[in-house]
C-alpha positions, 0 to 999 in steps of 0.5 A: 573554384572552392569546395563550396562553389564546386558543390553548388555547381554540381547540385545545379547540374543534376537534374530532378530525375537524376536527384530522385534516382539518387534518393532512391538509390540511397533509400534502397541501400539504407534499407538493405543494410537494415534487412542485413543487420536483421538477418545477422541477428537471426543467424546469431539467435539460430547458433544460440539455439543450437549451442543451447541443443547442445551442438558445437557452434565453432563446428557448425561455423566450420561446416557452413564455411565448407558448404560455401566453398566449391567441391573441387576447390574444397578438396584440392585445399583438403589435399594441400592440407593433408600433405602439409600435415603429413610432412610435419608428421602431424598425421 
């Protein structure tokens, strides 16, 4: 069976309710992707405002990353990092 024949059989096997659910799913994903793009732009704008105000954007990004991490996991990572830095004579 060729790809075209398979495609035709597949489309015929989808009932109208299934086709509509597929359309809705695709539309929802597209809408969410659009919202994600808008939110990303808003975040970029906030970082630009912070920079204009004199804040260090790199430090802000690090703070956001740290705050996303579970407190216990973060403390464990910091302990390992401190151990390694001590071993290397960096602190």
